[in-house]
Steps between C-alpha positions, in 0.01 A plus 500: 500500500840641423834333556570508869784720627837347597518531886837331557743518192612767244380436150676232291688639210295531172732274314461224755119535483504457122699178521396351838131601543312190608157648604255729320429871524185568707247654272130466433558199281672340797205528714268375234710187448524451871123507547452259188773267652359497851140443370630196292693386805162475698312326226778253408583427862129419562494295184768268611404484878120502474374424149742215430472415873877466557455683840685780664792287621611338190428809279701722730798263473469481123464865444789584738725269292376685187591831677855380571547384143371836356704691758828312394431595141451875592811497723711351229387757245753768426248779440129581545279255297120577533419128448732368769410789743114470455508118515662518849225764599238248376660210687509701820140592454397137449703370780381785724140408433522135607747574793257754632220251460695237677588718783152657556261220410404150616278217392175650626196542301558864466791439271390175323222513252271235382481297819877395472675404821851532360704664238805322363757300675677617812398754768193704404619815651632655826182684571671804646241745375558825302599724789756272638637404157524869395688580842754216432556620143534866592761398764700310242482780261617757745802277588589478125477876481715536816767270360482681180540848666795378713675358197534848351363395167269716290122475507471645145424201303639644176843525672514152643791339325626228747377151560472576862289797441282298262463229762369750757267653243349171400467391844301806581289444174410144599391596859317809389306303233410243767396774735291674232323181415406468886374858495297452184334177617419659832336795318317262263395236745487631855453889492149500351616717212490223244722465184406839339491683828840373605640603147353857537654540842844397395465724187415791725799426726719504189362834384596642842848373451521677162384822675773451760764498241479876501570526876875536556495382849384145377791291346418367158675180596239443778210581253646254249498201732151574637369527151681178414332324785160648425505411134498136606162518685367689213608213275366248748154658525480558123594135448233381743240720342572335167496141615271465797133387466239768445331396829823624673510823304731377218470474115550126517744506195695216643873478585606338173336739265585807707869384534528439112371850415714667774806305383441622137480857630815471707694342207395783285621747749824313535557516126427868492745562793764293312467716191515808712811377671664416170441848368650646821809298462535592123473870600782453753730323264 
């Protein structure tokens, strides 16, 4: 997807962008890293909450605190740093995974394997179900976008240079990743499509968005945020496909092994992005 068009502000001066840019350009590499980070967020979130049996409640609190720490580091950075930025994306993906699970699931046998009757300390889950959970998250996301719109700040992420703009951006990211997790789990667990079928459906929807980029009547900013939400269920279904038992249609590779491989891939992509950013800064100097 291309960089979304600015709907509310004129472009920031190029000299300001070169000094103050805090967020990345939206390129093909951006979307590859987004899918890698969200897939890792799914497997890592399940690793802590399910494999290590910390439960959705404790894991959500812990991962939300990690999100806050990584966000503070990102906000204090003076320019775009791929490691800082993608660490926040990863932390929102992990926190979104367990937050979605806590909202939508409960302690019934449907969600607890191996005859377990509980999972970790604290509430097992609110049991809202995927439709109700998604409706709540969509409402919250629409409120964030409404506040963002009224504020008059830009929707073009490469032109977001203020702390208030970043706060709105990261709030939308956290909620959209949580919403995307709910969508992915619904496709995998409740729609009858299975993990592979859910991933193919989301991939098809993303292909439609790419085609709509050529339609002048459809704002690129709208396409960007729809794509941002949809890449999360793609990561969720891909993560479940890697980790779930073969009896459920997965590859049964385990959350620990899958997370380790995905982390190595993401770190490699971060390193590549850092090298590219360094070259860009050198050319501008």
